[in-house]
Phi, psi and omega in degrees: 000323183293322175294326175299311183298316178301314184296318175304316179301311182297322178297319179300314179298322176294318179300317181297321178293322174297319180297316179298318173306318181294317181292328179291330183277351179291149179250357185277337180066016185281169183272095183294330183279003177108161186293141176270145181300133183311318181289354174261345175299144172224130185234131182259128176237123179257107185274153177300305181169212178224050189279355191202161173298327177302317185290319179299318181295319182295316176296318182292325182292316181299309180300317181294319182299318182291322176294318174299327178275354180077020179258124181294130179242120171270130186234140175223147181252113183284348183055036169074024180236125188299323179298330173291322180297316180292326179296310184295321179298310183300322179295320175300320174302317182292329177279351175069044181292163186277328181216150176236138173223146175197157179252104194296133173299320175225173184278335187254162170090029180255342188312316185298311189281328178291322177290333172298307183295320178298315174302332177274355178072030180250110180298145180242137175242127178271136179237139178062315181235142179264170170248160185258026181290139176283340181264098184282355175285358187272359175213150187276319184201155174249131183240121181165203181266162170265103183293322177300319182290329175297315176301319182290330179291320175297312181297326179292328179292323178292320180302318182280324180300325183246035176310314187262020183284133177251351175241164183299139174255114186275116182243135171248147180240131179261106185277152167285190178307134183300127182084001181272140179306322174294329180290315180291308185287322180297324178289318179297312183295323178295308184303319183299318180291311186289345183295340180293340176241110184292350176279348177278111186242121171272104183267348172206143182212121184215150179285136167252359173066027180065015183247151179298312183301319180298318181290328181287320184293318182290316184296322174305313181293319180290327176292329183285319183279331180229092186289334187254068181261133181264322189209145174252128165251110178259134183286355175201159182303317188295324178291321176304315180290330173293324185293322180301322180287322179292322179302303180305312182299337177276359180082022182250164183251109177297139181091345180236296181294316181227123178277154183227131176242129180225174179232135173143289184084035172284170190298318183290321182296315187291332178295313179296328173294311183297331179275000179085001177282339170243145184259334185198137180234134175258132182278147173223098189289120178275000184280074180256356187304302189298321179293315180297323171300319179299312178304313178295318181293322177295317175297323184289328177282358181088010180268181179246155179230152173302141181298332178221117183241112189256135182285145179279129178218167182233198170223165187222133167265180177303314183295321182289322175301316181300318181290324194273333189309308186303331181248015180293133186274344186210000000 
């Protein structure tokens, strides 16, 4: 009898081990044991920071969506530092949250902490920004924009605007945070498109860290070093708005003497576009809250989600900005 009990225990242990292996190999991140009551769910969200109007709108939308859904959201602000995000994610793992979502400050350096979340059985959702990990099992889904496509849209406007140019068009680029997915991809998409016209030249490119102050500071330096600038391509509205301040301080007219193309379409950017100080904006929607809640509830119900969920976005000219501003949500 004793041997039989030992045998049964060993068999049970083997079955549990096999079940564990099966659950680890899944990619849906769903709740195999059945749905947990919504009011008992806890989600940890590690935000990049509050570096721009876009980020502030993104934070408010996510917090409001989870509040409306009745799901507890633990929130942390990394102040644009990767070490702060990693610390927050490890804290969520220790607290035993049900899901973790975060917008990575930079693309690299996440494998260790994501493996810790995976080992703890906590599904991870990336929002807004991606990571460069080759192991895609470390996260369930990416929710956000196609940054390369955003760069291409900006580049296409420039290509069309200067289609008849027979002399060099001097472009300066205000980059986002070094190593961040949107900075890398928006630069790549833009460069790919404007390469079709050899007259379009990026003569200077520097990070403004996605901030208005950074955009102003970099633009001031660029104006001193390059007196003949035709166009500014800023990776977000806030840097573009900072560039406007620097251009005006130099006695030039933004939108006329120097044309400006930006990405985001937050309210301040759209107002500058409506006022003619910005010439074209590529939209990058921060309103990801409802979609993130949908992902979490789908996983909690045992369902599957797409590994890459891209938000629908548009572009704006001055006339379109004037029309859209009264009903703009951010």
